[in-house]
C-alpha positions as CSV (number, residue, x, y, z in Angstrom):
1,M,0.0,0.0,0.0
2,P,1.6,3.4,-1.0
3,T,2.7,5.7,1.7
4,K,0.4,8.7,2.2
5,K,2.2,11.9,1.5
6,K,2.3,14.5,4.3
7,A,0.8,17.9,3.7
8,P,3.4,20.7,3.4
9,P,3.8,22.8,6.5
10,P,1.9,26.1,6.6
11,L,3.7,29.2,5.5
12,P,4.6,31.7,8.2
13,A,2.0,34.4,8.7
14,N,4.2,37.2,7.6
15,I,5.0,35.6,4.2
16,V,2.8,36.7,1.3
17,V,3.1,34.5,-1.8
18,P,2.1,35.8,-5.3
19,K,-0.7,33.7,-6.8
20,T,0.5,32.0,-10.0
21,S,-1.8,33.1,-12.8
22,R,-1.8,33.3,-16.5
23,R,-0.5,36.7,-17.7
24,R,-2.2,38.7,-20.4
25,F,-1.6,41.8,-22.4
26,Y,-4.2,44.4,-22.8
27,G,-3.9,44.1,-26.6
28,H,-1.3,42.9,-29.1
29,G,1.5,42.9,-26.5
30,L,5.2,42.5,-27.2
31,P,6.5,39.7,-29.5
32,G,8.4,36.8,-28.1
33,V,7.3,37.0,-24.5
34,D,6.4,33.7,-22.8
35,L,3.7,34.9,-20.5
36,E,3.6,31.7,-18.5
37,R,7.1,32.4,-17.2
38,L,6.2,35.8,-15.7
39,T,5.6,34.5,-12.2
40,G,6.3,37.7,-10.2
41,G,3.7,40.2,-9.1
42,L,2.8,43.5,-10.8
43,I,1.3,46.2,-8.6
44,V,0.4,49.7,-9.8
45,V,-0.2,52.8,-7.7
46,E,-1.6,55.7,-9.6
47,G,-2.3,59.3,-8.5
48,A,-1.4,62.9,-9.1
49,D,1.6,64.7,-7.6
50,G,0.7,65.3,-4.0
51,S,-1.5,62.2,-3.7
52,G,1.1,60.4,-1.5
53,R,1.8,57.9,-4.3
54,S,5.6,57.7,-4.0
55,T,5.4,57.6,-0.2
56,Q,3.0,54.7,-0.3
57,I,5.2,52.8,-2.8
58,A,8.2,53.3,-0.5
59,R,6.2,51.8,2.4
60,L,5.0,48.9,0.3
61,V,8.6,48.1,-0.8
62,E,9.7,48.0,2.8
63,W,6.8,45.8,3.8
64,L,7.2,43.4,0.9
65,E,11.0,43.1,1.3
66,G,10.4,42.5,5.0
67,S,8.2,39.6,4.0
68,G,11.0,38.1,1.9
69,H,10.1,39.4,-1.6
70,A,12.6,40.9,-4.0
71,T,11.1,44.1,-5.3
72,V,11.7,46.3,-8.3
73,Q,10.4,49.9,-8.8
74,V,9.5,51.5,-12.1
75,G,8.0,54.9,-12.9
76,L,7.5,57.5,-15.6
77,K,10.5,59.0,-17.3
78,H,12.9,56.3,-15.9
79,S,13.8,54.7,-19.2
80,A,17.5,54.6,-20.0
81,L,16.6,55.1,-23.6
82,V,14.7,58.4,-23.7
83,S,14.1,59.8,-20.1
84,E,16.8,62.5,-20.4
85,E,15.6,63.5,-23.8
86,L,12.0,63.6,-22.7
87,D,12.9,65.8,-19.7
88,R,14.8,68.3,-21.9
89,A,11.9,68.4,-24.4
90,Q,9.4,69.2,-21.7
91,Q,11.5,72.0,-20.4
92,G,11.3,73.7,-23.7
93,N,7.5,73.0,-24.2
94,I,8.1,72.6,-27.9
95,L,6.4,69.2,-28.6
96,S,2.9,68.7,-30.0
97,H,0.5,66.6,-27.9
98,T,0.9,63.6,-30.3
99,T,4.7,63.8,-30.2
100,L,4.7,64.1,-26.4
101,S,2.4,61.1,-26.1
102,L,4.6,59.0,-28.3
103,F,7.7,60.0,-26.3
104,Y,6.0,58.8,-23.1
105,A,4.9,55.6,-24.9
106,T,8.5,54.9,-25.9
107,D,9.6,55.5,-22.3
108,F,7.0,53.0,-21.1
109,A,7.8,50.4,-23.8
110,D,11.5,50.5,-23.0
111,Q,10.9,49.9,-19.3
112,L,8.4,47.2,-20.0
113,E,10.7,45.2,-22.2
114,N,13.9,45.7,-20.3
115,L,12.9,46.0,-16.7
116,V,9.3,44.9,-16.0
117,I,9.2,41.7,-18.0
118,P,12.7,40.4,-16.9
119,S,11.8,41.2,-13.2
120,L,8.5,39.3,-13.5
121,K,10.4,36.4,-15.1
122,A,12.8,36.4,-12.1
123,G,9.8,36.2,-9.8
124,S,10.2,39.7,-8.3
125,M,7.4,42.0,-7.2
126,V,7.3,45.0,-9.5
127,L,5.8,48.2,-8.1
128,C,4.9,50.8,-10.7
129,D,4.8,54.4,-9.6
130,R,2.1,55.2,-12.2
131,Y,1.5,53.1,-15.4
132,I,-0.4,53.6,-18.6
133,Y,-3.5,55.0,-17.0
134,T,-1.8,58.3,-16.1
135,L,-0.5,58.6,-19.6
136,M,-3.9,57.9,-21.1
137,A,-5.7,60.3,-18.7
138,R,-3.3,63.1,-19.5
139,D,-3.7,62.5,-23.3
140,L,-7.5,62.3,-23.0
141,V,-7.6,65.7,-21.3
142,R,-5.5,67.0,-24.3
143,G,-8.0,65.7,-26.8
144,M,-6.3,62.5,-28.0
145,D,-8.4,59.8,-29.5
146,E,-9.3,57.1,-26.9
147,D,-9.3,54.2,-29.4
148,W,-5.8,55.3,-30.6
149,L,-4.5,55.4,-27.1
150,R,-6.0,51.9,-26.2
151,S,-4.2,50.5,-29.3
152,L,-1.0,52.3,-28.5
153,Y,-0.9,50.9,-25.0
154,G,-2.0,47.4,-26.1
155,I,1.6,46.4,-25.4
156,A,1.0,46.7,-21.6
157,L,0.7,43.8,-19.3
158,I,-2.4,43.6,-17.2
159,P,-1.3,44.2,-13.6
160,D,-2.3,42.0,-10.7
161,A,-3.8,45.1,-9.0
162,V,-4.1,48.8,-9.7
163,F,-4.9,51.4,-7.0
164,Y,-5.7,55.0,-7.9
165,L,-5.2,57.3,-5.0
166,N,-8.0,59.8,-5.5
167,V,-7.3,63.1,-3.7
168,S,-9.4,66.3,-4.1
169,P,-7.7,69.1,-6.2
170,D,-7.9,71.5,-3.2
171,I,-5.9,69.0,-1.0
172,L,-3.5,68.3,-3.9
173,V,-2.6,72.0,-4.4
174,Q,-2.1,72.4,-0.6
175,R,0.2,69.4,-0.5
176,N,2.2,70.5,-3.5
177,L,2.7,74.0,-2.2
178,A,3.7,72.7,1.3
179,K,6.3,70.3,-0.2
180,K,7.7,72.1,-3.2
181,K,6.6,75.7,-2.5
182,C,5.5,75.9,-6.1
183,L,3.3,74.2,-8.7
184,D,4.6,72.1,-11.7
185,Y,3.9,73.5,-15.2
186,W,2.7,70.2,-16.6
187,E,0.8,69.1,-13.5
188,S,-1.0,72.4,-13.7
189,G,-2.0,71.9,-17.3
190,M,-0.5,75.2,-18.3
191,D,0.0,74.0,-21.9
192,L,-3.8,73.8,-22.3
193,G,-4.5,77.5,-21.7
194,L,-7.1,76.8,-19.0
195,S,-6.1,79.9,-17.1
196,R,-3.2,82.3,-17.0
197,D,-3.1,81.8,-13.2
198,M,-1.2,78.6,-12.4
199,F,-3.1,78.0,-9.1
200,D,-6.5,78.2,-10.9
201,S,-5.2,76.2,-13.9
202,F,-4.0,73.5,-11.5
203,L,-7.4,73.1,-9.9
204,K,-9.1,73.0,-13.3
205,Y,-6.6,70.6,-14.9
206,Q,-6.6,68.1,-11.9
207,A,-10.4,68.1,-12.0
208,L,-10.3,67.2,-15.7
209,V,-7.7,64.4,-15.0
210,Q,-9.9,63.0,-12.3
211,K,-12.8,62.9,-14.7
212,A,-10.6,61.0,-17.3
213,F,-9.6,58.6,-14.5
214,R,-13.2,57.9,-13.8
215,R,-13.7,57.0,-17.5
216,L,-10.6,54.8,-17.5
217,Q,-11.7,53.1,-14.2
218,A,-14.9,52.0,-15.9
219,L,-12.9,50.5,-18.8
220,Y,-10.0,48.9,-16.9
221,E,-11.8,48.2,-13.6
222,F,-9.0,49.4,-11.3
223,E,-9.7,50.2,-7.7
224,V,-10.1,53.8,-6.5
225,V,-8.7,54.4,-3.0
226,D,-9.5,57.4,-0.9
227,G,-6.2,59.3,-0.7
228,N,-7.6,62.2,1.4
229,R,-7.0,60.1,4.5
230,S,-3.8,60.0,6.5
231,M,-0.7,58.2,5.1
232,D,-1.0,55.5,7.8
233,E,-4.6,54.8,6.9
234,V,-3.9,54.5,3.2
235,D,-0.9,52.3,3.8
236,A,-2.9,49.9,6.0
237,D,-5.7,49.8,3.4
238,L,-3.2,49.1,0.5
239,R,-1.5,46.3,2.5
240,R,-4.9,44.6,3.1
241,K,-5.9,44.8,-0.5
242,I,-2.5,43.6,-1.8
243,T,-2.4,40.7,0.6
244,A,-5.9,39.6,-0.6
245,V,-4.8,39.9,-4.2
246,M,-1.6,37.9,-3.7
247,M,-3.4,35.2,-1.8
248,G,-6.0,34.8,-4.5
249,K,-8.9,36.0,-2.4
C-alpha cells in the first residue's frame, strides 16, 4: 500500500506569496514574450503629484521586502533610452501633444521590455509608480483619441492590482505647495490654456484628469482608493488589499 504523503507545512503568517496566474496583455503585447514564465507580481499605484503615491510605494517596498520578496520599482521617465531627452523636451515646451504622447509611450515600452518583464520572469514583485493610466488620462484631457490610445498601450501587461489614490484638487494643491513651494507647469496643465493663473489652472486641470480617470476606471476596472486620509490609513488599506490579491482571495 503506497505511503500517504504528508501535507506541506503552513507558511509563516508574515509571508505573502504571489498567486501563480496566466499573464495577459491588454492588446497585441510584445512579441516573443512567454507569459507563463512571468511569475512575479505586478502592482500599480496611480495618482497625481501630492496624492502620496511615492510615499506609499516606498512603504510597500519596505513591507514586501520584509516579507521576503525581491522588489523592483519603475515609474514615468525612468527609461535609460529616452528619459533624459524627454525631460529636456518638456523644459522647452516645444512638442505637440501627439509627439509628447509617443515620447512617453516609448519610455514606457522600453521599461516594460527591459525591466518589468525580466523582473517578473525572475519572480520579483514589480511596483509601478504610475502606469499607462496616467499617460492615457493626460492624453484624453488633451484631446487625444481614446481608441488610438488603447491601441498604443495594447503592449501593456495587465497588472495584478491597480490602485488609484484619489485626492481632491484642493488638497492636492495644498500638499504640493507645502512640499515644493510651487506648482509644476505640466501638473497644472498650463500648456492647455485653461487659465493664466497657475493656481487656478492646477485646480481645473486636476479636475479634468480625475474625470478622465473615472472614465478609465470604468474601462479597466482598477480600484479607487480614498487618498484624502492619513498616510497610515492609506498604507494599511493598501496592504490589506494587496495581501488579498496575492493570496488569490
